[in-house]
C-alpha positions as CSV (number, residue, x, y, z in Angstrom):
1,M,121.4,122.2,127.2
2,D,123.0,123.2,124.0
3,T,120.1,123.2,121.5
4,P,121.9,122.8,118.3
5,D,123.8,119.9,119.5
6,Y,120.5,118.4,120.8
7,F,118.8,118.8,117.4
8,I,121.9,117.2,115.6
9,G,121.7,114.3,118.0
10,V,118.0,113.8,117.4
11,A,118.6,114.0,113.6
12,Q,121.3,111.3,113.8
13,Q,119.0,109.0,116.0
14,T,116.2,109.7,113.4
15,L,118.4,108.5,110.5
16,W,119.6,105.5,112.5
17,I,115.9,104.5,113.2
18,L,115.0,105.0,109.5
19,A,117.8,102.7,108.5
20,L,116.7,100.1,111.0
21,A,113.0,100.3,110.1
22,C,113.7,100.1,106.1
23,A,116.4,97.4,106.2
24,P,114.3,94.4,106.9
25,I,112.1,95.3,103.9
26,L,114.7,96.6,101.5
27,I,117.4,94.0,101.8
28,P,115.2,91.0,100.9
29,A,113.6,92.9,98.2
30,L,117.0,93.8,96.7
31,I,118.2,90.2,96.9
32,V,115.1,88.9,95.2
33,G,115.4,91.5,92.4
34,L,119.1,90.5,91.9
35,V,118.2,86.8,91.7
36,V,115.2,87.3,89.3
37,G,117.4,89.6,87.3
38,M,120.1,86.9,87.0
39,I,117.3,84.4,85.9
40,Q,116.0,86.7,83.3
41,A,119.5,87.4,81.9
42,A,120.2,83.7,81.7
43,T,116.9,82.7,80.2
44,S,116.4,85.9,78.1
45,I,112.8,86.2,79.5
46,N,112.0,90.0,79.6
47,E,108.7,89.9,81.4
48,Q,108.1,92.9,83.7
49,T,105.6,91.1,86.0
50,L,108.3,88.4,86.6
51,T,110.3,91.0,88.6
52,F,107.4,92.7,90.3
53,V,105.4,89.7,91.7
54,P,108.2,88.0,93.6
55,K,109.4,91.2,95.1
56,L,105.7,92.0,96.1
57,I,105.4,88.7,97.7
58,V,108.7,89.0,99.6
59,I,107.9,92.5,100.8
60,A,104.4,91.2,102.0
61,I,106.0,88.4,104.0
62,C,108.8,90.8,105.4
63,L,106.1,93.2,106.5
64,A,104.1,90.3,108.2
65,L,107.3,89.1,110.0
66,F,108.9,92.4,110.9
67,G,106.1,94.9,110.8
68,G,105.4,94.7,114.5
69,S,109.0,95.2,115.5
70,I,109.4,98.0,113.1
71,M,106.2,99.7,114.5
72,M,107.5,99.3,118.1
73,L,110.8,100.7,117.2
74,V,109.1,103.8,115.6
75,A,106.7,104.1,118.5
76,D,109.4,104.0,121.0
77,F,111.5,106.7,119.2
78,T,108.4,108.9,118.9
79,Q,107.5,108.6,122.6
80,D,111.2,109.4,123.4
81,V,111.2,112.5,121.2
82,F,107.9,113.7,122.8
83,A,109.3,112.9,126.3
84,R,112.2,115.2,125.5
85,I,110.2,118.2,124.5
86,P,110.0,119.7,128.1
87,E,113.8,119.8,128.2
88,I,113.9,121.9,125.0
89,T,111.6,124.7,126.4
90,R,114.0,125.3,129.4
């Protein structure tokens, strides 16, 4: 096994898992922030809590809905990395 290529592959897989784990939380939060920002611009209401509370609620809902699948994704990746450790030491 070529060790540098192996670690580059693991790093690429890590970045992909990170993107898959963050997307279900970040994308809805960005959309809510955009919608609330447009509403604030249209109504000239500049209250900071108006942007924070809806994002917090959406993030809590997304974590409740997708938290288990995100955890399984990260756990499977971690098990895969630990299972590959004996291959590296050869």
